[in-house]
N, C-alpha and C positions, 0 to 999 in steps of 0.2 A: 448916357453920352460922355463919350470921353474928346477929351478938351484938349482944340487943336491953337488956341489962340498964341500959347507964345513959343510955336513951331518953326523953321525959318523955311522960305517957301522958296522954290527954284523955280521959273520958268522954263519950258521945257524945248530943246531948240535942236537935240538930235545930240550925237552925237557930247559934243560937248559940254553938256546937261549933262549926258553920264561922267563924265571925271570926274565933274566938277561933286556930284551925288555921290561915285566911291568914292571918292574921296574921305570928304565927309561920313559916309557913314562907315568905312577903316574906323575912322577914329570915335564910332558912337555916339557919333551925335544925332540928334532923328534926322527926318528933314520930306518936306510936302514937294511934289512934284506935284508942281500946273500944269495938265496936258492939254495941249494943242484942243477944242473944242470935238476936229474929227474925228478922236480918238476913241474905238469904242472899243470899250470891258467886255467882254463874254459874259455870259449869263452862267453859264456852268460851271461855274470855275467852284473847285475844290475844296473851301474851308468854309467857316460859320460867314449867314446872314442878317441882318440887323438890316431887314426894310430891305432895302435897293443896294446896301449899301455891304462888302464883305469884307470881317473886322475879325483881326488875329491872324492870319494867317500865315502860312510858313513862308521865306524869302523863293518856296519855288513854283512859288503863282509868277513870281514874276516873268519867271521863264516863257511860260502859257505864255504872257503877254509880249514877249520880245518877235513871240510869232509876227506881229504884228510892224514892231517897231525896239529890231534891230538892237538899236544902243543899248537897248532893256537893261539887256543880256550880261553887258557891262556890273551893274545895279545891283543884276542876280548874285551874280557871281560876286561881290563885295558884301550882301548879307548876311548869304551865306557861311561865308566867311569873321563878316562881326556875331552871329548868330538873330540880327537880327527881326525884326516882324515887321509884318506888312497890312495893311487897312488901305480897303480903295470904297473911293467914294464919286461913283460915275458921276451920280448929281453936281458933284462941283468942278471933275474933271480928274483930280487927288490921285495919288500916288505916294501915302504914306506909310515912312519908312521907321521905325523904331525901336527902343525895348521892351 
């Protein structure tokens, strides 16, 4: 089980959150994006599963999520540039970007 206890959280509000998250990611600092409860995580994502979670995904998975939340495209670009990985935890409504 991955430990997320010491990672900073950012409540997702849209474009302003994307700007803050991208800046943090480009500094190669991890971040947990707390998505709103209405945000739907697709089941058919192309990355490893552990239970209901998708763990250690490539940053391109954020492009897929940006189809329903366009501001995530900025986060996806930053994650690619910083060569970060992504964990998706739908039961917590979290997107975790980390190294």
